[in-house]
ZAPA-537016 format. One record per residue (C-alpha): x, y, z; residue in one letter; chain; residue number from 1. Coordinates in steps of 0.2 Angstrom, whole numbers, always signed. Layout:
BEGIN
+-------+-------+-------+------+------+------+
:    xx :    yy :    zz : guza : loza : doza :
+-------+-------+-------+------+------+------+
:     X :     Y :     Z :    A :    A :  NUM :
...
+-------+-------+-------+------+------+------+
This chain:
BEGIN
+-------+-------+-------+------+------+------+
:    xx :    yy :    zz : guza : loza : doza :
+-------+-------+-------+------+------+------+
:  +353 :  +773 :  +491 :    M :    A :    1 :
:  +358 :  +758 :  +501 :    E :    A :    2 :
:  +353 :  +756 :  +519 :    E :    A :    3 :
:  +364 :  +748 :  +532 :    Y :    A :    4 :
:  +358 :  +741 :  +549 :    S :    A :    5 :
:  +368 :  +739 :  +565 :    D :    A :    6 :
:  +357 :  +724 :  +571 :    R :    A :    7 :
:  +365 :  +707 :  +573 :    T :    A :    8 :
:  +362 :  +696 :  +558 :    P :    A :    9 :
:  +349 :  +682 :  +560 :    T :    A :   10 :
:  +362 :  +668 :  +557 :    D :    A :   11 :
:  +373 :  +674 :  +571 :    I :    A :   12 :
:  +369 :  +670 :  +589 :    S :    A :   13 :
:  +377 :  +668 :  +606 :    R :    A :   14 :
:  +376 :  +652 :  +616 :    Y :    A :   15 :
:  +384 :  +644 :  +631 :    P :    A :   16 :
:  +397 :  +632 :  +624 :    M :    A :   17 :
:  +404 :  +615 :  +631 :    V :    A :   18 :
:  +419 :  +606 :  +624 :    P :    A :   19 :
:  +416 :  +588 :  +623 :    I :    A :   20 :
:  +428 :  +573 :  +622 :    R :    A :   21 :
:  +428 :  +558 :  +610 :    D :    A :   22 :
:  +411 :  +561 :  +603 :    V :    A :   23 :
:  +404 :  +572 :  +589 :    V :    A :   24 :
:  +386 :  +578 :  +590 :    I :    A :   25 :
:  +376 :  +578 :  +573 :    F :    A :   26 :
:  +360 :  +588 :  +569 :    P :    A :   27 :
:  +344 :  +578 :  +572 :    F :    A :   28 :
:  +353 :  +565 :  +583 :    T :    A :   29 :
:  +351 :  +561 :  +602 :    K :    A :   30 :
:  +367 :  +558 :  +612 :    V :    A :   31 :
:  +370 :  +556 :  +630 :    A :    A :   32 :
:  +386 :  +560 :  +639 :    F :    A :   33 :
:  +393 :  +566 :  +655 :    K :    A :   34 :
:  +400 :  +583 :  +661 :    I :    A :   35 :
:  +411 :  +585 :  +675 :    G :    A :   36 :
:  +423 :  +600 :  +673 :    R :    A :   37 :
:  +417 :  +615 :  +684 :    P :    A :   38 :
:  +418 :  +627 :  +669 :    G :    A :   39 :
:  +407 :  +616 :  +658 :    S :    A :   40 :
:  +395 :  +613 :  +672 :    I :    A :   41 :
:  +393 :  +632 :  +674 :    R :    A :   42 :
:  +390 :  +634 :  +655 :    S :    A :   43 :
:  +377 :  +620 :  +656 :    L :    A :   44 :
:  +368 :  +629 :  +670 :    E :    A :   45 :
:  +368 :  +645 :  +660 :    A :    A :   46 :
:  +360 :  +636 :  +646 :    A :    A :   47 :
:  +347 :  +627 :  +657 :    L :    A :   48 :
:  +343 :  +644 :  +665 :    A :    A :   49 :
:  +338 :  +651 :  +648 :    T :    A :   50 :
:  +330 :  +642 :  +633 :    D :    A :   51 :
:  +340 :  +625 :  +636 :    R :    A :   52 :
:  +350 :  +629 :  +619 :    T :    A :   53 :
:  +369 :  +625 :  +620 :    I :    A :   54 :
:  +383 :  +625 :  +607 :    F :    A :   55 :
:  +393 :  +608 :  +608 :    L :    A :   56 :
:  +410 :  +606 :  +599 :    S :    A :   57 :
:  +423 :  +592 :  +601 :    T :    A :   58 :
:  +441 :  +596 :  +607 :    Q :    A :   59 :
:  +456 :  +591 :  +597 :    H :    A :   60 :
:  +464 :  +581 :  +611 :    D :    A :   61 :
:  +453 :  +571 :  +623 :    A :    A :   62 :
:  +467 :  +570 :  +636 :    S :    A :   63 :
:  +467 :  +589 :  +639 :    I :    A :   64 :
:  +457 :  +593 :  +655 :    D :    A :   65 :
:  +456 :  +612 :  +652 :    E :    A :   66 :
:  +457 :  +615 :  +633 :    P :    A :   67 :
:  +460 :  +633 :  +626 :    A :    A :   68 :
:  +448 :  +639 :  +613 :    P :    A :   69 :
:  +461 :  +635 :  +599 :    E :    A :   70 :
:  +461 :  +617 :  +605 :    Q :    A :   71 :
:  +443 :  +615 :  +601 :    I :    A :   72 :
:  +436 :  +612 :  +583 :    Y :    A :   73 :
:  +427 :  +628 :  +577 :    S :    A :   74 :
:  +413 :  +618 :  +569 :    T :    A :   75 :
:  +400 :  +611 :  +581 :    G :    A :   76 :
:  +382 :  +608 :  +583 :    T :    A :   77 :
:  +369 :  +619 :  +591 :    I :    A :   78 :
:  +359 :  +607 :  +602 :    A :    A :   79 :
:  +344 :  +607 :  +614 :    R :    A :   80 :
:  +346 :  +600 :  +631 :    I :    A :   81 :
:  +333 :  +586 :  +634 :    L :    A :   82 :
:  +338 :  +580 :  +651 :    Q :    A :   83 :
:  +351 :  +584 :  +664 :    A :    A :   84 :
:  +353 :  +573 :  +679 :    Q :    A :   85 :
:  +366 :  +575 :  +693 :    K :    A :   86 :
:  +376 :  +560 :  +698 :    Q :    A :   87 :
:  +382 :  +555 :  +715 :    E :    A :   88 :
:  +400 :  +558 :  +710 :    N :    A :   89 :
:  +396 :  +576 :  +705 :    G :    A :   90 :
:  +395 :  +574 :  +687 :    Q :    A :   91 :
:  +380 :  +578 :  +677 :    I :    A :   92 :
:  +373 :  +566 :  +664 :    K :    A :   93 :
:  +366 :  +576 :  +649 :    V :    A :   94 :
:  +355 :  +570 :  +635 :    V :    A :   95 :
:  +355 :  +582 :  +620 :    V :    A :   96 :
:  +347 :  +583 :  +603 :    E :    A :   97 :
:  +357 :  +591 :  +589 :    G :    A :   98 :
:  +348 :  +605 :  +579 :    R :    A :   99 :
:  +359 :  +613 :  +566 :    E :    A :  100 :
:  +378 :  +615 :  +562 :    R :    A :  101 :
:  +387 :  +631 :  +566 :    A :    A :  102 :
:  +404 :  +638 :  +566 :    A :    A :  103 :
:  +412 :  +649 :  +580 :    T :    A :  104 :
:  +416 :  +667 :  +576 :    I :    A :  105 :
:  +423 :  +671 :  +593 :    R :    A :  106 :
:  +424 :  +661 :  +609 :    V :    A :  107 :
:  +425 :  +669 :  +626 :    E :    A :  108 :
:  +433 :  +660 :  +641 :    N :    A :  109 :
:  +427 :  +664 :  +658 :    D :    A :  110 :
:  +438 :  +654 :  +669 :    N :    A :  111 :
:  +434 :  +638 :  +660 :    G :    A :  112 :
:  +416 :  +642 :  +656 :    A :    A :  113 :
:  +415 :  +646 :  +637 :    F :    A :  114 :
:  +402 :  +657 :  +628 :    T :    A :  115 :
:  +403 :  +656 :  +609 :    A :    A :  116 :
:  +397 :  +668 :  +596 :    I :    A :  117 :
:  +392 :  +656 :  +581 :    V :    A :  118 :
:  +386 :  +658 :  +563 :    R :    A :  119 :
:  +373 :  +645 :  +558 :    R :    A :  120 :
:  +377 :  +634 :  +543 :    A :    A :  121 :
:  +366 :  +639 :  +528 :    P :    A :  122 :
:  +352 :  +627 :  +524 :    S :    A :  123 :
:  +354 :  +620 :  +507 :    V :    A :  124 :
:  +341 :  +609 :  +499 :    S :    A :  125 :
:  +348 :  +597 :  +486 :    E :    A :  126 :
:  +340 :  +583 :  +475 :    A :    A :  127 :
:  +344 :  +574 :  +459 :    G :    A :  128 :
:  +349 :  +557 :  +452 :    H :    A :  129 :
:  +367 :  +558 :  +458 :    R :    A :  130 :
:  +360 :  +560 :  +476 :    L :    A :  131 :
:  +349 :  +546 :  +474 :    E :    A :  132 :
:  +363 :  +535 :  +467 :    A :    A :  133 :
:  +374 :  +540 :  +482 :    L :    A :  134 :
:  +360 :  +535 :  +495 :    V :    A :  135 :
:  +358 :  +518 :  +486 :    Q :    A :  136 :
:  +376 :  +515 :  +486 :    R :    A :  137 :
:  +377 :  +519 :  +505 :    I :    A :  138 :
:  +363 :  +507 :  +508 :    G :    A :  139 :
:  +372 :  +493 :  +499 :    Q :    A :  140 :
:  +388 :  +497 :  +509 :    L :    A :  141 :
:  +379 :  +497 :  +526 :    I :    A :  142 :
:  +371 :  +480 :  +522 :    E :    A :  143 :
:  +389 :  +473 :  +519 :    Q :    A :  144 :
:  +396 :  +482 :  +534 :    H :    A :  145 :
:  +382 :  +474 :  +545 :    M :    A :  146 :
:  +386 :  +457 :  +538 :    R :    A :  147 :
:  +405 :  +459 :  +541 :    L :    A :  148 :
:  +403 :  +467 :  +558 :    A :    A :  149 :
:  +391 :  +458 :  +570 :    P :    A :  150 :
:  +395 :  +470 :  +584 :    E :    A :  151 :
:  +387 :  +485 :  +574 :    A :    A :  152 :
:  +371 :  +493 :  +580 :    Q :    A :  153 :
:  +361 :  +485 :  +566 :    T :    A :  154 :
:  +344 :  +492 :  +572 :    D :    A :  155 :
:  +350 :  +510 :  +573 :    A :    A :  156 :
:  +359 :  +509 :  +556 :    L :    A :  157 :
:  +343 :  +502 :  +548 :    Q :    A :  158 :
:  +332 :  +515 :  +556 :    A :    A :  159 :
:  +344 :  +528 :  +549 :    A :    A :  160 :
:  +343 :  +521 :  +532 :    L :    A :  161 :
:  +324 :  +523 :  +532 :    R :    A :  162 :
:  +326 :  +542 :  +534 :    N :    A :  163 :
:  +319 :  +550 :  +518 :    P :    A :  164 :
:  +329 :  +566 :  +520 :    D :    A :  165 :
:  +347 :  +563 :  +513 :    P :    A :  166 :
:  +355 :  +576 :  +524 :    S :    A :  167 :
:  +347 :  +568 :  +540 :    H :    A :  168 :
:  +351 :  +550 :  +534 :    L :    A :  169 :
:  +370 :  +555 :  +532 :    A :    A :  170 :
:  +370 :  +563 :  +549 :    D :    A :  171 :
:  +361 :  +549 :  +557 :    A :    A :  172 :
:  +373 :  +536 :  +549 :    L :    A :  173 :
:  +389 :  +546 :  +554 :    A :    A :  174 :
:  +383 :  +547 :  +572 :    S :    A :  175 :
:  +380 :  +528 :  +573 :    Q :    A :  176 :
:  +395 :  +521 :  +564 :    L :    A :  177 :
:  +410 :  +516 :  +574 :    R :    A :  178 :
:  +423 :  +527 :  +565 :    I :    A :  179 :
:  +436 :  +539 :  +571 :    S :    A :  180 :
:  +432 :  +556 :  +579 :    V :    A :  181 :
:  +442 :  +564 :  +565 :    E :    A :  182 :
:  +431 :  +556 :  +552 :    D :    A :  183 :
:  +416 :  +561 :  +561 :    K :    A :  184 :
:  +422 :  +579 :  +563 :    Q :    A :  185 :
:  +426 :  +579 :  +545 :    G :    A :  186 :
:  +408 :  +574 :  +540 :    L :    A :  187 :
:  +401 :  +587 :  +552 :    L :    A :  188 :
:  +411 :  +601 :  +543 :    E :    A :  189 :
:  +404 :  +596 :  +526 :    I :    A :  190 :
:  +389 :  +608 :  +523 :    I :    A :  191 :
:  +385 :  +601 :  +506 :    S :    A :  192 :
:  +373 :  +585 :  +507 :    V :    A :  193 :
:  +381 :  +578 :  +491 :    H :    A :  194 :
:  +399 :  +581 :  +497 :    G :    A :  195 :
:  +394 :  +573 :  +514 :    R :    A :  196 :
:  +386 :  +558 :  +506 :    L :    A :  197 :
:  +401 :  +556 :  +494 :    Q :    A :  198 :
:  +413 :  +556 :  +509 :    R :    A :  199 :
:  +402 :  +544 :  +519 :    L :    A :  200 :
:  +403 :  +532 :  +504 :    V :    A :  201 :
:  +422 :  +533 :  +504 :    E :    A :  202 :
:  +423 :  +530 :  +523 :    I :    A :  203 :
:  +411 :  +515 :  +522 :    L :    A :  204 :
:  +421 :  +507 :  +507 :    E :    A :  205 :
:  +437 :  +508 :  +518 :    T :    A :  206 :
:  +428 :  +501 :  +533 :    E :    A :  207 :
:  +421 :  +486 :  +522 :    V :    A :  208 :
:  +438 :  +483 :  +515 :    D :    A :  209 :
:  +446 :  +482 :  +532 :    K :    A :  210 :
:  +432 :  +471 :  +538 :    R :    A :  211 :
:  +434 :  +459 :  +523 :    Q :    A :  212 :
:  +453 :  +459 :  +526 :    L :    A :  213 :
:  +451 :  +455 :  +545 :    D :    A :  214 :
:  +439 :  +441 :  +540 :    R :    A :  215 :
:  +451 :  +434 :  +528 :    T :    A :  216 :
:  +465 :  +435 :  +540 :    I :    A :  217 :
:  +454 :  +427 :  +554 :    Q :    A :  218 :
:  +449 :  +413 :  +542 :    A :    A :  219 :
:  +468 :  +410 :  +538 :    R :    A :  220 :
:  +473 :  +410 :  +556 :    V :    A :  221 :
:  +459 :  +398 :  +560 :    K :    A :  222 :
:  +464 :  +386 :  +547 :    R :    A :  223 :
:  +482 :  +387 :  +552 :    Q :    A :  224 :
:  +477 :  +384 :  +570 :    M :    A :  225 :
:  +466 :  +369 :  +565 :    E :    A :  226 :
:  +481 :  +362 :  +555 :    K :    A :  227 :
:  +493 :  +365 :  +570 :    A :    A :  228 :
:  +480 :  +356 :  +582 :    Q :    A :  229 :
:  +478 :  +342 :  +570 :    K :    A :  230 :
:  +497 :  +340 :  +569 :    E :    A :  231 :
:  +499 :  +341 :  +587 :    Y :    A :  232 :
:  +486 :  +328 :  +590 :    Y :    A :  233 :
:  +494 :  +316 :  +577 :    L :    A :  234 :
:  +511 :  +319 :  +584 :    N :    A :  235 :
:  +505 :  +315 :  +602 :    E :    A :  236 :
:  +497 :  +299 :  +595 :    Q :    A :  237 :
:  +514 :  +294 :  +586 :    I :    A :  238 :
:  +523 :  +298 :  +602 :    K :    A :  239 :
:  +511 :  +286 :  +612 :    A :    A :  240 :
:  +513 :  +272 :  +599 :    I :    A :  241 :
:  +532 :  +274 :  +599 :    H :    A :  242 :
:  +531 :  +273 :  +618 :    K :    A :  243 :
:  +521 :  +257 :  +618 :    E :    A :  244 :
:  +533 :  +250 :  +605 :    L :    A :  245 :
:  +548 :  +255 :  +615 :    G :    A :  246 :
:  +555 :  +267 :  +602 :    R :    A :  247 :
:  +563 :  +283 :  +605 :    K :    A :  248 :
:  +553 :  +299 :  +603 :    D :    A :  249 :
:  +557 :  +308 :  +587 :    E :    A :  250 :
:  +560 :  +325 :  +596 :    K :    A :  251 :
:  +571 :  +317 :  +609 :    A :    A :  252 :
:  +580 :  +308 :  +594 :    E :    A :  253 :
:  +583 :  +324 :  +586 :    I :    A :  254 :
:  +590 :  +332 :  +602 :    E :    A :  255 :
:  +601 :  +317 :  +604 :    D :    A :  256 :
:  +608 :  +319 :  +586 :    L :    A :  257 :
:  +611 :  +337 :  +589 :    K :    A :  258 :
:  +621 :  +334 :  +605 :    K :    A :  259 :
:  +631 :  +320 :  +597 :    R :    A :  260 :
:  +636 :  +333 :  +583 :    I :    A :  261 :
:  +641 :  +346 :  +596 :    E :    A :  262 :
:  +652 :  +333 :  +605 :    E :    A :  263 :
:  +659 :  +325 :  +589 :    A :    A :  264 :
:  +673 :  +338 :  +587 :    G :    A :  265 :
:  +670 :  +341 :  +569 :    M :    A :  266 :
:  +678 :  +354 :  +558 :    S :    A :  267 :
:  +667 :  +370 :  +557 :    E :    A :  268 :
:  +663 :  +366 :  +539 :    E :    A :  269 :
:  +657 :  +348 :  +543 :    A :    A :  270 :
:  +648 :  +354 :  +559 :    K :    A :  271 :
:  +639 :  +367 :  +549 :    E :    A :  272 :
:  +634 :  +354 :  +536 :    K :    A :  273 :
:  +628 :  +342 :  +549 :    A :    A :  274 :
:  +617 :  +354 :  +558 :    L :    A :  275 :
:  +610 :  +360 :  +541 :    Q :    A :  276 :
:  +605 :  +342 :  +537 :    E :    A :  277 :
:  +598 :  +340 :  +555 :    L :    A :  278 :
:  +587 :  +355 :  +552 :    H :    A :  279 :
:  +581 :  +347 :  +536 :    R :    A :  280 :
:  +578 :  +330 :  +544 :    L :    A :  281 :
:  +568 :  +339 :  +558 :    E :    A :  282 :
:  +556 :  +347 :  +545 :    A :    A :  283 :
:  +553 :  +331 :  +535 :    M :    A :  284 :
:  +540 :  +318 :  +538 :    P :    A :  285 :
:  +547 :  +303 :  +548 :    P :    A :  286 :
:  +545 :  +291 :  +534 :    M :    A :  287 :
:  +550 :  +301 :  +519 :    S :    A :  288 :
:  +564 :  +295 :  +507 :    A :    A :  289 :
:  +574 :  +312 :  +509 :    E :    A :  290 :
:  +573 :  +310 :  +528 :    G :    A :  291 :
:  +581 :  +293 :  +526 :    T :    A :  292 :
:  +595 :  +300 :  +515 :    V :    A :  293 :
:  +598 :  +314 :  +528 :    S :    A :  294 :
:  +598 :  +302 :  +542 :    R :    A :  295 :
:  +611 :  +291 :  +534 :    T :    A :  296 :
:  +622 :  +305 :  +530 :    Y :    A :  297 :
:  +622 :  +312 :  +548 :    I :    A :  298 :
:  +626 :  +294 :  +554 :    D :    A :  299 :
:  +640 :  +293 :  +542 :    W :    A :  300 :
:  +647 :  +310 :  +548 :    L :    A :  301 :
:  +646 :  +305 :  +566 :    L :    A :  302 :
:  +655 :  +288 :  +563 :    S :    A :  303 :
:  +670 :  +298 :  +557 :    V :    A :  304 :
:  +684 :  +298 :  +571 :    P :    A :  305 :
:  +685 :  +317 :  +571 :    W :    A :  306 :
:  +695 :  +318 :  +588 :    K :    A :  307 :
:  +705 :  +302 :  +586 :    Q :    A :  308 :
:  +723 :  +305 :  +581 :    K :    A :  309 :
:  +739 :  +295 :  +582 :    S :    A :  310 :
:  +756 :  +302 :  +585 :    K :    A :  311 :
:  +767 :  +303 :  +570 :    E :    A :  312 :
:  +784 :  +296 :  +571 :    I :    A :  313 :
:  +796 :  +307 :  +561 :    R :    A :  314 :
:  +812 :  +295 :  +561 :    D :    A :  315 :
:  +819 :  +294 :  +543 :    L :    A :  316 :
:  +831 :  +280 :  +547 :    T :    A :  317 :
:  +817 :  +269 :  +554 :    K :    A :  318 :
:  +806 :  +273 :  +539 :    A :    A :  319 :
:  +820 :  +268 :  +527 :    E :    A :  320 :
:  +823 :  +252 :  +537 :    E :    A :  321 :
:  +804 :  +248 :  +536 :    V :    A :  322 :
:  +803 :  +251 :  +518 :    L :    A :  323 :
:  +818 :  +240 :  +514 :    N :    A :  324 :
:  +812 :  +226 :  +525 :    D :    A :  325 :
:  +795 :  +226 :  +517 :    D :    A :  326 :
:  +800 :  +229 :  +499 :    H :    A :  327 :
:  +815 :  +223 :  +488 :    Y :    A :  328 :
:  +821 :  +235 :  +475 :    S :    A :  329 :
:  +809 :  +249 :  +470 :    L :    A :  330 :
:  +823 :  +261 :  +474 :    E :    A :  331 :
:  +815 :  +276 :  +465 :    K :    A :  332 :
:  +798 :  +274 :  +474 :    V :    A :  333 :
:  +806 :  +272 :  +491 :    K :    A :  334 :
:  +817 :  +287 :  +488 :    E :    A :  335 :
:  +802 :  +298 :  +483 :    R :    A :  336 :
:  +793 :  +292 :  +499 :    I :    A :  337 :
:  +808 :  +297 :  +510 :    L :    A :  338 :
:  +809 :  +314 :  +502 :    E :    A :  339 :
:  +790 :  +316 :  +506 :    Y :    A :  340 :
:  +793 :  +311 :  +524 :    L :    A :  341 :
:  +808 :  +323 :  +525 :    A :    A :  342 :
:  +798 :  +338 :  +519 :    V :    A :  343 :
:  +785 :  +334 :  +532 :    R :    A :  344 :
:  +799 :  +335 :  +546 :    Q :    A :  345 :
:  +804 :  +353 :  +540 :    L :    A :  346 :
:  +786 :  +360 :  +541 :    I :    A :  347 :
:  +780 :  +364 :  +559 :    E :    A :  348 :
:  +762 :  +360 :  +556 :    N :    A :  349 :
:  +761 :  +350 :  +540 :    P :    A :  350 :
:  +744 :  +348 :  +531 :    K :    A :  351 :
:  +738 :  +331 :  +524 :    G :    A :  352 :
:  +744 :  +328 :  +506 :    S :    A :  353 :
:  +742 :  +315 :  +493 :    I :    A :  354 :
:  +754 :  +302 :  +486 :    L :    A :  355 :
:  +747 :  +294 :  +471 :    C :    A :  356 :
:  +753 :  +276 :  +466 :    F :    A :  357 :
:  +749 :  +271 :  +449 :    V :    A :  358 :
:  +751 :  +253 :  +442 :    G :    A :  359 :
:  +742 :  +237 :  +438 :    P :    A :  360 :
:  +736 :  +225 :  +452 :    P :    A :  361 :
:  +749 :  +216 :  +462 :    G :    A :  362 :
:  +764 :  +228 :  +460 :    V :    A :  363 :
:  +764 :  +234 :  +478 :    G :    A :  364 :
:  +754 :  +250 :  +479 :    K :    A :  365 :
:  +744 :  +244 :  +495 :    T :    A :  366 :
:  +759 :  +237 :  +503 :    S :    A :  367 :
:  +769 :  +253 :  +501 :    L :    A :  368 :
:  +754 :  +262 :  +509 :    G :    A :  369 :
:  +755 :  +250 :  +524 :    K :    A :  370 :
:  +774 :  +252 :  +525 :    S :    A :  371 :
:  +772 :  +271 :  +526 :    I :    A :  372 :
:  +759 :  +269 :  +540 :    A :    A :  373 :
:  +770 :  +257 :  +550 :    R :    A :  374 :
:  +785 :  +268 :  +548 :    A :    A :  375 :
:  +776 :  +284 :  +554 :    T :    A :  376 :
:  +766 :  +275 :  +568 :    G :    A :  377 :
:  +750 :  +279 :  +559 :    R :    A :  378 :
:  +734 :  +268 :  +558 :    K :    A :  379 :
:  +732 :  +261 :  +540 :    F :    A :  380 :
:  +714 :  +263 :  +534 :    V :    A :  381 :
:  +709 :  +256 :  +517 :    R :    A :  382 :
:  +695 :  +265 :  +508 :    L :    A :  383 :
:  +689 :  +258 :  +492 :    S :    A :  384 :
:  +682 :  +270 :  +480 :    L :    A :  385 :
:  +678 :  +258 :  +466 :    G :    A :  386 :
:  +662 :  +263 :  +457 :    G :    A :  387 :
:  +661 :  +280 :  +465 :    V :    A :  388 :
:  +658 :  +292 :  +451 :    R :    A :  389 :
:  +651 :  +308 :  +460 :    D :    A :  390 :
:  +660 :  +318 :  +473 :    E :    A :  391 :
:  +643 :  +321 :  +481 :    A :    A :  392 :
:  +644 :  +304 :  +488 :    E :    A :  393 :
:  +660 :  +309 :  +498 :    I :    A :  394 :
:  +656 :  +327 :  +502 :    R :    A :  395 :
:  +638 :  +325 :  +506 :    G :    A :  396 :
:  +630 :  +340 :  +496 :    H :    A :  397 :
:  +616 :  +337 :  +484 :    R :    A :  398 :
+-------+-------+-------+------+------+------+
């Protein structure tokens, strides 16, 4: 016949409970923190009045002043109070030592003073080659972490590594590492030593990768800053030399070209192209061949009289007189020119068009052009394209 007892199981106990912020207490580690909430002070005093044993658990959100039981992690640590000293501001500085893991079964809230009924975590002894391999891997990762993180508490980490018990080693390292509260709480909730070590390896590998990436980025930024400082120093020297020689500063010259482009009255297409070439020129070294080509092209664009226009005379009678005075015969050619001028009169805003004269040298092609210019009151410009074989030399694109 089976026998039953109504006595409380040995792994279940009742302790005063204090929710703590931004810190996770691990077994076999000493931690100092401050308590200031009235309810937490009452729980602390209740623990001090008995055997100085208290249950400590981290609250989910550190910004909450009065957390409810459901806002506190169920897994915490049973700790012994080593020291409690009241401060001038009313807070109490507490030094505790973690003893063992426990999980809450029920939490009683007496106006902010918590009492927890907890079940101790089972003590499991684990050993084996896999455990030894994990401890060895953790040692390697801790060495890398200390090299990459000068601010790490090297003495405490090295002392933790010398711990012969894998469980105590994992808890000591988790307490000393500067990782998130969520990661620490996750380690606290893992009862298995093997699982805790495995999780610690994953966290350390992530931290080492982050540190290596940070160092790579810092080295790259440092190189870029050194390059920028070197360029700045050399540019200042160039400016000083130009000043001594009485030359314009390169930046001032770029600004002057930009201002001239803005004021030149170019078409949108030409202006866009000129500004594009100016940006290219600004990015090029001063003495490069490409820079000379871009500068020449910009100067050519600026030399074009974009705003200068002559008023067109649309008198066909005068045009006919000018053509007859300047040229004898060529009736068909003169008739075609007059037709062209007549069509321009019929259009309100005529666009430029091309008349093509073909013939051997000396038959009057250029003189006919001069006559048309004189008849319409336009300035005659002779542009020779002999030897020009690429439109890029006119349009400017490359």
